C-alpha positions as CSV (number, residue, x, y, z in Angstrom):
1,M,41.9,43.1,1.3
2,T,42.9,45.7,4.3
3,M,41.5,45.4,7.4
4,P,39.0,48.3,7.7
5,A,38.6,49.6,11.6
6,G,35.8,47.8,12.2
7,N,34.2,44.3,11.8
8,A,34.6,42.7,8.3
9,T,32.6,39.5,6.7
10,V,34.6,38.3,3.8
11,S,32.8,35.4,1.7
12,V,34.0,33.1,-1.3
13,K,31.9,31.4,-4.0
14,Y,32.9,28.4,-5.1
15,Q,31.6,26.9,-8.4
16,S,31.9,23.7,-10.2
17,I,34.8,23.1,-13.1
18,C,32.9,22.1,-16.5
19,Y,33.6,20.5,-19.5
20,A,31.9,20.8,-22.7
21,L,31.0,17.5,-24.6
22,T,30.5,17.3,-28.0
23,L,28.8,14.9,-29.6
24,G,29.0,14.1,-33.7
25,H,28.6,11.6,-35.6
26,T,29.6,9.9,-39.1
27,G,26.9,7.6,-41.6
28,S,23.6,8.3,-42.3
29,G,21.8,8.9,-38.6
30,G,21.2,11.4,-36.5
31,K,23.3,12.6,-33.7
32,P,24.1,10.9,-30.8
33,T,22.2,12.0,-27.7
34,A,23.6,12.4,-23.8
35,N,21.5,11.7,-20.8
36,P,21.7,13.7,-18.1
37,G,21.8,17.0,-20.6
38,Q,24.5,18.4,-18.1
39,S,25.6,18.1,-14.7
40,T,24.1,20.1,-12.0
41,G,25.7,23.8,-11.7
42,C,26.9,23.2,-15.2
43,A,25.2,24.7,-18.8
44,A,23.4,22.6,-21.2
45,G,26.1,19.9,-22.3
46,Q,28.8,20.8,-20.2
47,Y,29.5,18.0,-17.2
48,I,32.1,17.8,-14.1
49,L,34.8,15.6,-14.0
50,G,33.7,11.7,-13.3
51,E,29.9,12.2,-14.2
52,T,28.4,9.3,-16.1
53,I,26.6,10.1,-18.9
54,T,24.3,7.4,-20.9
55,L,25.0,8.2,-24.8
56,T,22.5,6.9,-27.2
57,A,22.9,6.4,-30.8
58,S,20.1,6.6,-33.3
59,P,21.1,5.3,-37.0
60,D,19.1,5.3,-39.8
61,S,17.5,2.1,-40.7
62,G,19.6,-0.5,-42.6
63,F,22.5,1.2,-40.7
64,Q,24.1,0.3,-37.3
65,V,26.9,1.4,-34.8
66,G,29.9,0.8,-36.2
67,S,32.3,2.3,-33.5
68,W,32.6,4.8,-31.0
69,T,35.5,7.0,-30.3
70,G,36.3,9.2,-27.1
71,T,34.7,7.1,-24.7
72,D,35.7,4.4,-22.1
73,H,34.2,1.8,-24.1
74,D,35.2,2.3,-27.6
75,A,35.4,-0.9,-28.4
76,A,31.7,-1.7,-27.3
77,R,29.0,-2.5,-29.9
78,L,25.4,-2.5,-29.8
């Protein structure tokens, strides 16, 4: 900036860095859901670094969760 011949005020706006979370599945059942649906300051399905997200699977009758991939707890079974 070039300082004008008088008082000036400068401001900057910071915003969250948001990362998209893509949810998918294989087998018979519904797409998993995430809670919360987004981090504060982010669009739906987007989260800030370190956000804790609860994922819920919805297998069809006669099916169960075999495994997760891409989570902190891939080996955990429901």
